[in-house]
C-alpha positions as CSV (number, residue, x, y, z in Angstrom):
1,X,102.6,99.6,86.3
2,X,105.8,101.5,86.5
3,X,108.8,99.5,85.3
4,X,112.5,99.9,85.6
5,X,115.0,99.9,82.7
6,X,114.9,96.1,82.5
7,X,111.1,95.9,82.3
8,X,110.6,94.7,85.9
9,X,108.1,96.5,88.2
10,X,109.7,99.2,90.3
11,X,109.4,98.8,94.0
12,X,107.9,101.7,95.9
13,X,109.8,103.5,98.7
14,X,108.0,103.1,102.0
15,X,108.0,105.7,104.7
16,X,106.6,105.0,108.2
17,X,106.6,107.8,110.7
18,X,104.8,109.5,113.5
19,X,104.2,113.3,113.7
20,X,103.0,115.6,116.5
21,X,100.1,117.7,115.3
22,X,99.8,121.2,116.8
23,X,96.8,123.4,117.2
24,X,98.0,125.2,114.1
25,X,98.3,123.7,110.6
26,X,101.0,121.0,110.5
27,X,102.5,119.4,107.4
28,X,102.3,115.6,107.7
29,X,103.2,114.7,104.1
30,X,105.1,116.9,101.7
31,X,104.0,117.6,98.1
32,X,105.5,115.1,95.7
33,X,107.3,116.7,92.8
34,X,110.0,114.1,91.9
35,X,108.0,111.0,92.8
36,X,104.5,109.6,92.5
37,X,102.6,108.8,95.7
38,X,100.9,105.5,95.3
39,X,99.6,105.1,98.9
40,X,99.0,107.2,102.0
41,X,97.5,106.3,105.3
42,X,97.1,108.8,108.2
43,X,95.9,107.5,111.5
44,X,95.0,109.6,114.5
45,X,97.0,108.0,117.4
46,X,95.9,110.7,119.9
47,X,94.2,109.7,123.1
48,X,91.7,112.5,123.0
49,X,92.4,115.1,120.3
50,X,90.4,115.2,117.1
51,X,92.5,115.8,114.0
52,X,91.3,117.6,110.9
53,X,93.0,116.8,107.6
54,X,93.2,119.0,104.5
55,X,94.9,118.2,101.2
56,X,96.6,120.9,99.3
57,X,95.8,123.7,101.7
58,X,96.2,124.8,105.3
59,X,94.3,122.7,107.8
60,X,91.6,124.5,109.7
61,X,90.1,123.4,113.0
62,X,86.6,122.0,112.4
63,X,87.0,121.7,108.6
64,X,88.2,119.0,106.3
65,X,88.4,115.2,107.0
66,X,87.7,114.5,110.7
67,X,89.9,111.9,112.2
68,X,88.6,111.1,115.7
69,X,91.0,109.2,118.0
70,X,91.8,105.9,116.3
71,X,90.3,107.2,113.0
72,X,92.1,107.0,109.8
73,X,92.3,108.3,106.2
74,X,93.8,106.2,103.4
75,X,94.1,106.5,99.6
76,X,95.8,104.2,97.1
77,X,96.0,103.5,93.4
78,X,93.4,100.8,93.6
79,X,90.6,103.3,94.3
80,X,88.8,105.4,91.8
81,X,90.5,108.5,93.1
82,X,94.3,108.2,93.2
83,X,96.2,109.7,96.1
84,X,96.9,113.4,95.7
85,X,100.4,114.5,95.0
86,X,99.8,117.7,97.0
87,X,100.8,118.4,100.6
88,X,98.7,116.9,103.4
89,X,98.1,119.1,106.5
90,X,96.6,118.4,109.8
91,X,95.4,120.4,112.8
92,X,94.5,119.2,116.3
93,X,91.5,120.5,118.3
94,X,93.4,119.9,121.6
95,X,97.0,119.6,122.8
96,X,99.1,116.5,122.2
97,X,97.7,115.5,118.8
98,X,99.6,112.8,117.0
99,X,99.3,110.9,113.8
100,X,101.0,107.9,112.3
101,X,101.7,108.0,108.5
102,X,102.6,105.4,106.0
103,X,103.4,106.6,102.5
104,X,104.6,104.8,99.4
105,X,106.1,106.6,96.5
106,X,107.7,105.6,93.3
107,X,110.3,107.9,91.7
108,X,109.0,109.2,88.4
109,X,105.5,109.4,87.0
110,X,102.8,106.8,87.4
């Protein structure tokens, strides 16, 4: 657990946002360098577009994690694999791709 100077648990900063995803690789979550990502959830909110997710590299249509419409990807610190601190990228296989992202970060190392 990350604690503040008084020994109390530090509260994470929470970011909720929506992003349009193009038919080219689109950054949906930046690499963390001054904070530690403790949770990330990416939900495909598109009506018809499939979204492909890649962590730490350009997204490529047809490769990576497939998020069908309504599908989601989530990682948090309670799982065996902690969320990556790298950049998250998405690409849509059709026009009008959209994703909703929730991300929690704590300043400093975890």
